[in-house]
N, CA, C and O atoms as a GROMACS GRO file, in nm:
protein
  496
    1MET      N    1  -8.402   0.439  -0.229
    1MET     CA    2  -8.271   0.524  -0.220
    1MET      C    3  -8.203   0.596  -0.117
    1MET      O    4  -8.258   0.696  -0.071
    2ALA      N    5  -8.098   0.562  -0.075
    2ALA     CA    6  -8.035   0.619   0.065
    2ALA      C    7  -8.011   0.749   0.038
    2ALA      O    8  -8.004   0.801  -0.074
    3ASP      N    9  -7.998   0.802   0.148
    3ASP     CA   10  -7.977   0.920   0.121
    3ASP      C   11  -7.802   0.970   0.175
    3ASP      O   12  -7.754   1.081   0.200
    4ILE      N   13  -7.747   0.841   0.176
    4ILE     CA   14  -7.593   0.856   0.208
    4ILE      C   15  -7.578   0.688   0.126
    4ILE      O   16  -7.632   0.578   0.129
    5PHE      N   17  -7.441   0.774   0.043
    5PHE     CA   18  -7.363   0.644   0.055
    5PHE      C   19  -7.222   0.664   0.132
    5PHE      O   20  -7.155   0.764   0.108
    6LEU      N   21  -7.176   0.560   0.230
    6LEU     CA   22  -7.076   0.575   0.318
    6LEU      C   23  -6.964   0.489   0.219
    6LEU      O   24  -6.987   0.409   0.128
    7SER      N   25  -6.872   0.522   0.258
    7SER     CA   26  -6.776   0.474   0.199
    7SER      C   27  -6.638   0.485   0.308
    7SER      O   28  -6.582   0.592   0.332
    8TYR      N   29  -6.612   0.400   0.345
    8TYR     CA   30  -6.516   0.340   0.429
    8TYR      C   31  -6.430   0.240   0.413
    8TYR      O   32  -6.454   0.162   0.321
    9SER      N   33  -6.304   0.217   0.503
    9SER     CA   34  -6.242   0.121   0.528
    9SER      C   35  -6.323   0.002   0.610
    9SER      O   36  -6.401   0.040   0.698
   10ARG      N   37  -6.308  -0.139   0.585
   10ARG     CA   38  -6.382  -0.230   0.707
   10ARG      C   39  -6.275  -0.227   0.778
   10ARG      O   40  -6.320  -0.268   0.885
   11GLU      N   41  -6.168  -0.209   0.795
   11GLU     CA   42  -5.995  -0.174   0.938
   11GLU      C   43  -6.127  -0.116   1.040
   11GLU      O   44  -6.175  -0.179   1.134
   12ASP      N   45  -6.167   0.018   0.993
   12ASP     CA   46  -6.246   0.147   1.028
   12ASP      C   47  -6.403   0.100   1.089
   12ASP      O   48  -6.480   0.188   1.127
   13LEU      N   49  -6.440  -0.036   1.093
   13LEU     CA   50  -6.578  -0.072   1.127
   13LEU      C   51  -6.631  -0.039   1.229
   13LEU      O   52  -6.738   0.020   1.215
   14GLU      N   53  -6.570  -0.066   1.400
   14GLU     CA   54  -6.593  -0.022   1.512
   14GLU      C   55  -6.619   0.166   1.487
   14GLU      O   56  -6.737   0.200   1.496
   15ARG      N   57  -6.527   0.270   1.461
   15ARG     CA   58  -6.568   0.360   1.445
   15ARG      C   59  -6.705   0.389   1.372
   15ARG      O   60  -6.805   0.450   1.410
   16VAL      N   61  -6.677   0.328   1.258
   16VAL     CA   62  -6.780   0.396   1.167
   16VAL      C   63  -6.942   0.324   1.214
   16VAL      O   64  -7.045   0.390   1.230
   17THR      N   65  -6.931   0.208   1.227
   17THR     CA   66  -7.098   0.171   1.352
   17THR      C   67  -7.160   0.330   1.403
   17THR      O   68  -7.265   0.374   1.357
   18PRO      N   69  -7.095   0.387   1.481
   18PRO     CA   70  -7.162   0.476   1.580
   18PRO      C   71  -7.154   0.608   1.492
   18PRO      O   72  -7.179   0.712   1.553
   19LEU      N   73  -7.119   0.621   1.340
   19LEU     CA   74  -7.133   0.728   1.270
   19LEU      C   75  -7.279   0.672   1.189
   19LEU      O   76  -7.374   0.751   1.188
   20VAL      N   77  -7.290   0.576   1.143
   20VAL     CA   78  -7.430   0.536   1.068
   20VAL      C   79  -7.529   0.542   1.155
   20VAL      O   80  -7.635   0.590   1.114
   21ALA      N   81  -7.521   0.490   1.309
   21ALA     CA   82  -7.616   0.535   1.362
   21ALA      C   83  -7.668   0.701   1.416
   21ALA      O   84  -7.782   0.747   1.432
   22ALA      N   85  -7.546   0.757   1.433
   22ALA     CA   86  -7.571   0.916   1.411
   22ALA      C   87  -7.599   0.997   1.300
   22ALA      O   88  -7.631   1.115   1.286
   23PHE      N   89  -7.576   0.894   1.217
   23PHE     CA   90  -7.659   0.946   1.032
   23PHE      C   91  -7.911   0.907   1.079
   23PHE      O   92  -8.020   0.960   1.061
   24GLU      N   93  -7.844   0.780   1.144
   24GLU     CA   94  -7.994   0.787   1.093
   24GLU      C   95  -8.088   0.834   1.230
   24GLU      O   96  -8.210   0.828   1.240
   25ARG      N   97  -8.013   0.869   1.304
   25ARG     CA   98  -8.065   0.965   1.423
   25ARG      C   99  -8.110   1.063   1.366
   25ARG      O  100  -8.215   1.118   1.399
   26GLU      N  101  -8.039   1.098   1.278
   26GLU     CA  102  -8.036   1.280   1.250
   26GLU      C  103  -8.183   1.224   1.132
   26GLU      O  104  -8.233   1.325   1.083
   27GLY      N  105  -8.239   1.118   1.091
   27GLY     CA  106  -8.379   1.082   0.994
   27GLY      C  107  -8.286   1.090   0.842
   27GLY      O  108  -8.335   1.140   0.741
   28PHE      N  109  -8.168   1.041   0.846
   28PHE     CA  110  -8.097   1.011   0.674
   28PHE      C  111  -8.090   0.821   0.711
   28PHE      O  112  -8.087   0.760   0.818
   29SER      N  113  -8.091   0.763   0.528
   29SER     CA  114  -8.113   0.634   0.551
   29SER      C  115  -7.937   0.645   0.487
   29SER      O  116  -7.876   0.742   0.444
   30VAL      N  117  -7.902   0.528   0.501
   30VAL     CA  118  -7.733   0.502   0.501
   30VAL      C  119  -7.759   0.415   0.440
   30VAL      O  120  -7.858   0.343   0.459
   31TRP      N  121  -7.635   0.396   0.310
   31TRP     CA  122  -7.634   0.246   0.245
   31TRP      C  123  -7.481   0.267   0.269
   31TRP      O  124  -7.410   0.368   0.269
   32TRP      N  125  -7.448   0.097   0.296
   32TRP     CA  126  -7.316   0.066   0.331
   32TRP      C  127  -7.300  -0.072   0.317
   32TRP      O  128  -7.402  -0.127   0.275
   33ASP      N  129  -7.213  -0.138   0.335
   33ASP     CA  130  -7.150  -0.277   0.347
   33ASP      C  131  -7.247  -0.359   0.354
   33ASP      O  132  -7.304  -0.442   0.283
   34GLY      N  133  -7.255  -0.288   0.520
   34GLY     CA  134  -7.347  -0.364   0.631
   34GLY      C  135  -7.525  -0.412   0.565
   34GLY      O  136  -7.616  -0.486   0.604
   35ALA      N  137  -7.499  -0.312   0.437
   35ALA     CA  138  -7.660  -0.409   0.430
   35ALA      C  139  -7.668  -0.486   0.323
   35ALA      O  140  -7.756  -0.566   0.292
   36LEU      N  141  -7.523  -0.442   0.240
   36LEU     CA  142  -7.542  -0.602   0.152
   36LEU      C  143  -7.589  -0.754   0.259
   36LEU      O  144  -7.566  -0.759   0.380
   37HIS      N  145  -7.674  -0.890   0.162
   37HIS     CA  146  -7.699  -0.928   0.156
   37HIS      C  147  -7.640  -1.052   0.116
   37HIS      O  148  -7.600  -1.056   0.000
   38PRO      N  149  -7.619  -1.196   0.215
   38PRO     CA  150  -7.600  -1.312   0.174
   38PRO      C  151  -7.603  -1.332  -0.010
   38PRO      O  152  -7.698  -1.324  -0.088
   39GLY      N  153  -7.461  -1.359  -0.034
   39GLY     CA  154  -7.527  -1.405  -0.193
   39GLY      C  155  -7.533  -1.258  -0.304
   39GLY      O  156  -7.472  -1.271  -0.410
   40GLU      N  157  -7.580  -1.167  -0.287
   40GLU     CA  158  -7.532  -1.062  -0.353
   40GLU      C  159  -7.432  -1.049  -0.420
   40GLU      O  160  -7.336  -1.122  -0.391
   41ARG      N  161  -7.417  -0.941  -0.547
   41ARG     CA  162  -7.310  -0.945  -0.612
   41ARG      C  163  -7.275  -0.808  -0.511
   41ARG      O  164  -7.364  -0.732  -0.474
   42PHE      N  165  -7.164  -0.794  -0.483
   42PHE     CA  166  -7.139  -0.670  -0.406
   42PHE      C  167  -7.091  -0.519  -0.492
   42PHE      O  168  -7.123  -0.404  -0.463
   43GLU      N  169  -7.016  -0.560  -0.590
   43GLU     CA  170  -6.972  -0.487  -0.690
   43GLU      C  171  -7.078  -0.421  -0.767
   43GLU      O  172  -7.082  -0.299  -0.782
   44GLU      N  173  -7.177  -0.516  -0.822
   44GLU     CA  174  -7.314  -0.473  -0.875
   44GLU      C  175  -7.410  -0.330  -0.815
   44GLU      O  176  -7.446  -0.224  -0.866
   45SER      N  177  -7.427  -0.389  -0.688
   45SER     CA  178  -7.478  -0.336  -0.586
   45SER      C  179  -7.405  -0.184  -0.531
   45SER      O  180  -7.460  -0.078  -0.500
   46ILE      N  181  -7.263  -0.220  -0.534
   46ILE     CA  182  -7.200  -0.086  -0.472
   46ILE      C  183  -7.244   0.014  -0.584
   46ILE      O  184  -7.278   0.131  -0.568
   47ASP      N  185  -7.236  -0.050  -0.688
   47ASP     CA  186  -7.200   0.101  -0.847
   47ASP      C  187  -7.399   0.125  -0.876
   47ASP      O  188  -7.448   0.219  -0.940
   48ARG      N  189  -7.455   0.046  -0.830
   48ARG     CA  190  -7.615   0.091  -0.847
   48ARG      C  191  -7.660   0.202  -0.718
   48ARG      O  192  -7.737   0.298  -0.712
   49GLU      N  193  -7.570   0.137  -0.624
   49GLU     CA  194  -7.638   0.286  -0.485
   49GLU      C  195  -7.546   0.423  -0.469
   49GLU      O  196  -7.573   0.525  -0.405
   50ILE      N  197  -7.435   0.396  -0.542
   50ILE     CA  198  -7.352   0.498  -0.531
   50ILE      C  199  -7.432   0.568  -0.575
   50ILE      O  200  -7.474   0.665  -0.512
   51GLN      N  201  -7.479   0.532  -0.712
   51GLN     CA  202  -7.517   0.628  -0.842
   51GLN      C  203  -7.668   0.642  -0.813
   51GLN      O  204  -7.727   0.669  -0.918
   52ILE      N  205  -7.744   0.633  -0.714
   52ILE     CA  206  -7.901   0.680  -0.674
   52ILE      C  207  -7.846   0.739  -0.512
   52ILE      O  208  -7.934   0.820  -0.483
   53ALA      N  209  -7.804   0.737  -0.463
   53ALA     CA  210  -7.777   0.789  -0.328
   53ALA      C  211  -7.746   0.986  -0.363
   53ALA      O  212  -7.689   1.049  -0.451
   54LYS      N  213  -7.826   1.021  -0.231
   54LYS     CA  214  -7.811   1.183  -0.253
   54LYS      C  215  -7.646   1.229  -0.235
   54LYS      O  216  -7.581   1.313  -0.297
   55CYS      N  217  -7.601   1.123  -0.107
   55CYS     CA  218  -7.443   1.225  -0.126
   55CYS      C  219  -7.333   1.100  -0.137
   55CYS      O  220  -7.378   1.009  -0.207
   56VAL      N  221  -7.244   1.084  -0.102
   56VAL     CA  222  -7.146   1.036  -0.094
   56VAL      C  223  -7.041   1.030   0.009
   56VAL      O  224  -6.926   1.018  -0.032
   57VAL      N  225  -7.064   1.036   0.150
   57VAL     CA  226  -6.977   1.027   0.277
   57VAL      C  227  -6.880   0.932   0.254
   57VAL      O  228  -6.907   0.816   0.225
   58VAL      N  229  -6.740   0.988   0.270
   58VAL     CA  230  -6.597   0.892   0.244
   58VAL      C  231  -6.537   0.945   0.409
   58VAL      O  232  -6.525   1.056   0.461
   59VAL      N  233  -6.519   0.854   0.437
   59VAL     CA  234  -6.406   0.838   0.596
   59VAL      C  235  -6.317   0.806   0.564
   59VAL      O  236  -6.314   0.683   0.551
   60TRP      N  237  -6.194   0.876   0.531
   60TRP     CA  238  -6.113   0.877   0.526
   60TRP      C  239  -5.955   0.883   0.661
   60TRP      O  240  -5.915   0.990   0.706
   61SER      N  241  -5.889   0.740   0.700
   61SER     CA  242  -5.821   0.705   0.778
   61SER      C  243  -5.709   0.636   0.737
   61SER      O  244  -5.739   0.581   0.631
   62SER      N  245  -5.582   0.608   0.770
   62SER     CA  246  -5.501   0.557   0.723
   62SER      C  247  -5.522   0.452   0.623
   62SER      O  248  -5.472   0.456   0.511
   63ALA      N  249  -5.619   0.331   0.680
   63ALA     CA  250  -5.662   0.246   0.572
   63ALA      C  251  -5.725   0.284   0.463
   63ALA      O  252  -5.691   0.224   0.360
   64SER      N  253  -5.826   0.384   0.451
   64SER     CA  254  -5.854   0.393   0.361
   64SER      C  255  -5.814   0.440   0.256
   64SER      O  256  -5.849   0.406   0.143
   65VAL      N  257  -5.711   0.551   0.296
   65VAL     CA  258  -5.646   0.586   0.161
   65VAL      C  259  -5.576   0.524   0.094
   65VAL      O  260  -5.539   0.563  -0.017
   66ASN      N  261  -5.548   0.434   0.135
   66ASN     CA  262  -5.439   0.322   0.083
   66ASN      C  263  -5.591   0.153   0.012
   66ASN      O  264  -5.567   0.044  -0.038
   67SER      N  265  -5.716   0.216   0.045
   67SER     CA  266  -5.792   0.146  -0.074
   67SER      C  267  -5.861   0.214  -0.188
   67SER      O  268  -5.935   0.312  -0.198
   68GLN      N  269  -5.799   0.108  -0.284
   68GLN     CA  270  -5.874   0.180  -0.398
   68GLN      C  271  -6.014   0.175  -0.396
   68GLN      O  272  -6.057   0.288  -0.418
   69TRP      N  273  -6.145   0.058  -0.372
   69TRP     CA  274  -6.222   0.102  -0.342
   69TRP      C  275  -6.303   0.229  -0.303
   69TRP      O  276  -6.398   0.285  -0.358
   70VAL      N  277  -6.216   0.264  -0.163
   70VAL     CA  278  -6.252   0.392  -0.129
   70VAL      C  279  -6.226   0.519  -0.225
   70VAL      O  280  -6.296   0.619  -0.241
   71LYS      N  281  -6.116   0.487  -0.278
   71LYS     CA  282  -6.040   0.600  -0.367
   71LYS      C  283  -6.200   0.663  -0.476
   71LYS      O  284  -6.261   0.767  -0.500
   72ASN      N  285  -6.202   0.508  -0.511
   72ASN     CA  286  -6.328   0.536  -0.632
   72ASN      C  287  -6.452   0.521  -0.606
   72ASN      O  288  -6.533   0.494  -0.694
   73GLU      N  289  -6.478   0.532  -0.501
   73GLU     CA  290  -6.614   0.551  -0.447
   73GLU      C  291  -6.607   0.698  -0.429
   73GLU      O  292  -6.687   0.766  -0.493
   74ALA      N  293  -6.505   0.767  -0.334
   74ALA     CA  294  -6.443   0.895  -0.391
   74ALA      C  295  -6.451   0.966  -0.504
   74ALA      O  296  -6.476   1.083  -0.476
   75LEU      N  297  -6.441   0.950  -0.606
   75LEU     CA  298  -6.441   0.976  -0.736
   75LEU      C  299  -6.535   0.999  -0.768
   75LEU      O  300  -6.562   1.112  -0.810
   76ASP      N  301  -6.634   0.889  -0.761
   76ASP     CA  302  -6.758   0.886  -0.782
   76ASP      C  303  -6.865   0.962  -0.718
   76ASP      O  304  -6.977   0.970  -0.768
   77GLY      N  305  -6.832   1.019  -0.605
   77GLY     CA  306  -6.919   1.158  -0.574
   77GLY      C  307  -6.882   1.265  -0.577
   77GLY      O  308  -6.957   1.358  -0.546
   78ALA      N  309  -6.742   1.284  -0.619
   78ALA     CA  310  -6.700   1.404  -0.683
   78ALA      C  311  -6.736   1.450  -0.754
   78ALA      O  312  -6.773   1.566  -0.777
   79ASP      N  313  -6.728   1.315  -0.825
   79ASP     CA  314  -6.753   1.323  -1.000
   79ASP      C  315  -6.974   1.426  -1.022
   79ASP      O  316  -7.039   1.516  -1.075
   80ARG      N  317  -6.978   1.337  -0.952
   80ARG     CA  318  -7.142   1.384  -0.920
   80ARG      C  319  -7.126   1.511  -0.850
   80ARG      O  320  -7.241   1.554  -0.835
   81ASP      N  321  -7.052   1.582  -0.805
   81ASP     CA  322  -7.037   1.708  -0.649
   81ASP      C  323  -7.093   1.652  -0.555
   81ASP      O  324  -7.163   1.733  -0.494
   82ALA      N  325  -7.097   1.531  -0.502
   82ALA     CA  326  -7.154   1.532  -0.388
   82ALA      C  327  -7.094   1.435  -0.312
   82ALA      O  328  -7.146   1.331  -0.272
   83LEU      N  329  -6.973   1.477  -0.292
   83LEU     CA  330  -6.900   1.439  -0.189
   83LEU      C  331  -6.872   1.475  -0.078
   83LEU      O  332  -6.790   1.566  -0.087
   84ILE      N  333  -6.908   1.439   0.082
   84ILE     CA  334  -6.860   1.486   0.206
   84ILE      C  335  -6.766   1.439   0.267
   84ILE      O  336  -6.805   1.350   0.342
   85PRO      N  337  -6.622   1.460   0.272
   85PRO     CA  338  -6.535   1.383   0.294
   85PRO      C  339  -6.514   1.424   0.438
   85PRO      O  340  -6.517   1.541   0.476
   86ILE      N  341  -6.485   1.286   0.536
   86ILE     CA  342  -6.462   1.338   0.673
   86ILE      C  343  -6.333   1.249   0.712
   86ILE      O  344  -6.320   1.132   0.675
   87LEU      N  345  -6.238   1.317   0.793
   87LEU     CA  346  -6.116   1.258   0.804
   87LEU      C  347  -6.104   1.214   0.930
   87LEU      O  348  -6.099   1.302   1.015
   88PHE      N  349  -6.096   1.056   0.981
   88PHE     CA  350  -6.117   0.990   1.126
   88PHE      C  351  -5.922   1.010   1.130
   88PHE      O  352  -5.894   0.981   1.246
   89GLU      N  353  -5.839   1.031   1.084
   89GLU     CA  354  -5.711   1.004   1.150
   89GLU      C  355  -5.635   1.125   1.023
   89GLU      O  356  -5.654   1.148   0.904
   90PRO      N  357  -5.547   1.176   1.126
   90PRO     CA  358  -5.433   1.288   1.026
   90PRO      C  359  -5.373   1.204   0.956
   90PRO      O  360  -5.291   1.121   0.996
   91VAL      N  361  -5.424   1.228   0.804
   91VAL     CA  362  -5.382   1.158   0.711
   91VAL      C  363  -5.337   1.214   0.558
   91VAL      O  364  -5.400   1.298   0.495
   92ARG      N  365  -5.217   1.149   0.515
   92ARG     CA  366  -5.221   1.262   0.331
   92ARG      C  367  -5.349   1.234   0.279
   92ARG      O  368  -5.401   1.127   0.311
   93LEU      N  369  -5.407   1.310   0.207
   93LEU     CA  370  -5.513   1.238   0.130
   93LEU      C  371  -5.448   1.183   0.013
   93LEU      O  372  -5.327   1.174  -0.003
   94PRO      N  373  -5.526   1.152  -0.055
   94PRO     CA  374  -5.530   1.101  -0.211
   94PRO      C  375  -5.470   1.224  -0.293
   94PRO      O  376  -5.528   1.328  -0.261
   95VAL      N  377  -5.392   1.236  -0.369
   95VAL     CA  378  -5.353   1.394  -0.454
   95VAL      C  379  -5.546   1.402  -0.489
   95VAL      O  380  -5.588   1.502  -0.431
   96ALA      N  381  -5.626   1.350  -0.539
   96ALA     CA  382  -5.733   1.370  -0.616
   96ALA      C  383  -5.858   1.448  -0.565
   96ALA      O  384  -5.953   1.498  -0.625
   97PHE      N  385  -5.808   1.436  -0.359
   97PHE     CA  386  -5.913   1.490  -0.262
   97PHE      C  387  -5.890   1.596  -0.172
   97PHE      O  388  -5.953   1.632  -0.073
   98LYS      N  389  -5.760   1.650  -0.239
   98LYS     CA  390  -5.690   1.758  -0.168
   98LYS      C  391  -5.745   1.874  -0.178
   98LYS      O  392  -5.690   1.965  -0.117
   99GLN      N  393  -5.878   1.907  -0.265
   99GLN     CA  394  -5.914   2.038  -0.304
   99GLN      C  395  -6.077   2.050  -0.223
   99GLN      O  396  -6.168   2.130  -0.241
  100HIS      N  397  -6.062   1.930  -0.129
  100HIS     CA  398  -6.232   1.900  -0.109
  100HIS      C  399  -6.225   1.952   0.040
  100HIS      O  400  -6.140   1.896   0.111
  101GLN      N  401  -6.289   2.033   0.086
  101GLN     CA  402  -6.326   2.104   0.234
  101GLN      C  403  -6.356   1.945   0.307
  101GLN      O  404  -6.450   1.874   0.272
  102THR      N  405  -6.243   1.904   0.428
  102THR     CA  406  -6.309   1.735   0.465
  102THR      C  407  -6.300   1.832   0.628
  102THR      O  408  -6.233   1.925   0.669
  103SER      N  409  -6.413   1.743   0.683
  103SER     CA  410  -6.476   1.749   0.833
  103SER      C  411  -6.339   1.699   0.940
  103SER      O  412  -6.347   1.578   0.958
  104ASP      N  413  -6.281   1.728   0.975
  104ASP     CA  414  -6.236   1.654   1.126
  104ASP      C  415  -6.323   1.630   1.237
  104ASP      O  416  -6.387   1.692   1.322
  105PHE      N  417  -6.290   1.477   1.187
  105PHE     CA  418  -6.400   1.384   1.328
  105PHE      C  419  -6.220   1.308   1.346
  105PHE      O  420  -6.194   1.228   1.256
  106THR      N  421  -6.144   1.323   1.419
  106THR     CA  422  -6.064   1.237   1.442
  106THR      C  423  -6.075   1.184   1.547
  106THR      O  424  -6.045   1.066   1.569
  107ARG      N  425  -6.148   1.316   1.679
  107ARG     CA  426  -6.167   1.201   1.846
  107ARG      C  427  -6.295   1.148   1.819
  107ARG      O  428  -6.357   1.131   1.923
  108TRP      N  429  -6.390   1.099   1.666
  108TRP     CA  430  -6.491   1.029   1.678
  108TRP      C  431  -6.438   0.845   1.699
  108TRP      O  432  -6.349   0.767   1.663
  109PRO      N  433  -6.577   0.851   1.791
  109PRO     CA  434  -6.653   0.893   1.841
  109PRO      C  435  -6.647   0.926   1.974
  109PRO      O  436  -6.740   0.863   2.024
  110ILE      N  437  -6.576   1.006   2.085
  110ILE     CA  438  -6.567   1.013   2.151
  110ILE      C  439  -6.607   1.163   2.144
  110ILE      O  440  -6.699   1.214   2.208
  111SER      N  441  -6.573   1.188   2.110
  111SER     CA  442  -6.575   1.369   2.088
  111SER      C  443  -6.572   1.443   1.930
  111SER      O  444  -6.489   1.417   1.842
  112VAL      N  445  -6.661   1.521   1.921
  112VAL     CA  446  -6.635   1.588   1.753
  112VAL      C  447  -6.714   1.752   1.759
  112VAL      O  448  -6.827   1.793   1.787
  113ASP      N  449  -6.608   1.802   1.723
  113ASP     CA  450  -6.687   1.968   1.717
  113ASP      C  451  -6.819   1.967   1.669
  113ASP      O  452  -6.857   1.890   1.581
  114THR      N  453  -6.905   2.067   1.735
  114THR     CA  454  -7.037   2.058   1.722
  114THR      C  455  -7.071   2.127   1.615
  114THR      O  456  -7.179   2.109   1.558
  115GLY      N  457  -6.982   2.214   1.577
  115GLY     CA  458  -6.981   2.280   1.425
  115GLY      C  459  -6.938   2.216   1.336
  115GLY      O  460  -7.000   2.234   1.231
  116GLN      N  461  -6.839   2.132   1.327
  116GLN     CA  462  -6.800   2.013   1.218
  116GLN      C  463  -6.933   1.936   1.183
  116GLN      O  464  -6.996   1.932   1.078
  117TYR      N  465  -6.955   1.871   1.314
  117TYR     CA  466  -7.057   1.787   1.275
  117TYR      C  467  -7.224   1.833   1.216
  117TYR      O  468  -7.300   1.774   1.140
  118SER      N  469  -7.236   1.953   1.283
  118SER     CA  470  -7.360   2.066   1.211
  118SER      C  471  -7.306   2.009   1.064
  118SER      O  472  -7.358   1.929   0.986
  119ARG      N  473  -7.171   2.088   1.058
  119ARG     CA  474  -7.190   2.144   0.871
  119ARG      C  475  -7.188   2.035   0.772
  119ARG      O  476  -7.249   2.040   0.666
  120VAL      N  477  -7.105   1.921   0.818
  120VAL     CA  478  -7.170   1.740   0.768
  120VAL      C  479  -7.308   1.720   0.742
  120VAL      O  480  -7.350   1.700   0.628
  121ILE      N  481  -7.400   1.724   0.874
  121ILE     CA  482  -7.537   1.713   0.852
  121ILE      C  483  -7.599   1.814   0.747
  121ILE      O  484  -7.663   1.764   0.655
  122ASP      N  485  -7.586   1.940   0.753
  122ASP     CA  486  -7.629   2.069   0.687
  122ASP      C  487  -7.556   2.019   0.500
  122ASP      O  488  -7.591   2.084   0.401
  123SER      N  489  -7.471   1.914   0.491
  123SER     CA  490  -7.400   1.917   0.333
  123SER      C  491  -7.504   1.816   0.300
  123SER      O  492  -7.554   1.810   0.187
  124ILE      N  493  -7.547   1.716   0.422
  124ILE     CA  494  -7.598   1.613   0.367
  124ILE      C  495  -7.714   1.617   0.280
  124ILE      O  496  -7.758   1.514   0.231
   0.00000   0.00000   0.00000
């Protein structure tokens, strides 16, 4: 079981990879689609992993707010009261997620407010 299920758009891979590394340096295990093996049925794997992860970290960006996969994964996290949203870009969040406090990572990985980062780590 992973500590974190990471939901994001593949278009954000370059910025997400350092985030995964940062979480792992903090001692957390991370499940993301980079962990999928060739031939694995991704829909079944995603469903299994999102159900057993301790939390669902969702990275919101201009690409992810339009991704039905990301929205569905975020809903799953919200339904379990395990959603931790991060904002990579100043975008309009999907309506279902406007009530959740979102951490500002818009300058990630160049810089991030240490308070914002610490609150995410504490929430995990």
